[in-house]
N, C-alpha and C positions, 0 to 999 in steps of 0.2 A: 082665740082672740081675734076680733075683727078690726082693730084699729090699725091704721097704716102709719100714722104719725103720732108722736108724743111731743107736745110743745111745752117747754118749761122756761121759767125765768130764773134769776139767781136770788131773788128775795128769800126763797125758802131755805137757802143755805145759811141765813143769818140766825136761825134758831135750831137748837139741837133736835127737837122732835120732827120738825119739817125737813130738816137735813136728812135724817134717817129715812123718812118717807120718800124723799126725792131720790136718794140713791137706790132704794128698793124699786121704785118705778123704773129707773134706768136699767137695773138688773133685769126686770121683767121685759122691758122693751128689747133688750139685747137677746133675751131668751126666745122671744117671739118674733124676732126680726122686724121690729117696728122702727121706723126711722125717727131719729131724735133731732129736734129742732130747739135750739136755745136762743131765746130772745133775752139778751143780757139784762136789759131794763134796770140798770144800776140805780138804786135808791139808797144812798148811805144812811138816810134817817132811820132805817130799820135795823141797822147794825149797832150793837153795843160797842164793838171795836171794828170800825171799817177797814183798819189795816189788815185784818184777817181775811178779807174777801178775796184778794187775788190768788192766794194759795188755795183756798177752797174752790174757787172757780176753775183753777187748773186741774183739780181732781175730776172735773166733768169731761175734760178733753177726750179721754178714751172712749166715751160713750156717744159722742155727738157726731151727727152726720152733717148738720147745717148750722152755721152760726149767723145771727143777725145782731149787728151792733150799730150804735149811733157813732158819729164821728168822735165824739168825746170818749165813749167807751173803748173804741179801737185804739185811740191814743193812750188811754189809761192802762189797758191790758197788754197791748202789743207794741206801743211806741210808734205806730204807723196808722194811717187811715186807708192804706192801700189793701184792698181785699185780697189781691193776689199774693202779696207778701205774707199776710196772715195765713192764707190757704197753704202756702209752701212751708211755712214755719210749723204749722200743725201736723201736716203730712198725712193725716188719716181721715180728713173730712171730705165730703162730696161738694160742699160749697160754703162760701162766705159772702154775706152782704153787709155793706156798710152804708147806712143812710144818713142824710143830713137835712131833713125838711125839704126846702125848696132846691137844694143843691143836688147835683147828679148823684146817683147811687153807684158806688163802686161794687163790682161783683167779680167773683171768680167761682165758676161752676164747672166741675170736672176738668179744670185746667184752662178753661176758656175765660179770658178776662176782659173786662171793659167797664164802661160807664154809661149809664142811661139817665137822661134828664126826666124828672117826674112831670106828669101833666101839669100845665099851669091852670089853676082855677082859683076862684075867690074862696078864701078860707074863712069860715065862720067860727069854727071851734076845732082845735087839734085833738081833742080827747078821742082816743081810740084810733088815731091815724096810723100808728106804728102796728097795731093789731090788725087793722084792715090791709095794710101793706103786706104783712106776713101771711095773712089768709089768702091774698091773691097770689103770692109766690107759691104757697103750698098747692093751691089749686093747679098751678101751671106744671109743677114737678110731679104731682100725683099721676100715676099711669091712667090714661084715659079709659082703659077697659075696666078700671075699678071704681070710676066715678058713678055716682047715683044718677 
């Protein structure tokens, strides 16, 4: 297997067939030592019963190396917006990122905590902004010797 990262969201947990596929992908990632990044990307509209989501998301915890959450998702799942608090609560991850649009990003990576202000620029459309943010992050943590 040549992948270095598996990036998943939580929408797939909402449906039985995709849930099975998601956990199979996580098992393969573990088998092949592929880093797992979860972008929570919470969308309650896809869930027949949104109250089931937190318990199913918690089942991802043992597989995940990096979590990316919005401020609202961090509050919802962990009761805090502080990446360091989430990092220490999980205890098994390499990093946690909590983003909030134009607000500073809270991060905890390998125990190093802080906040970074995003670049100020004129926003035309936010579609894909979180995906771009995550792609940039992965590019930075991907070992340089493995980059194309």
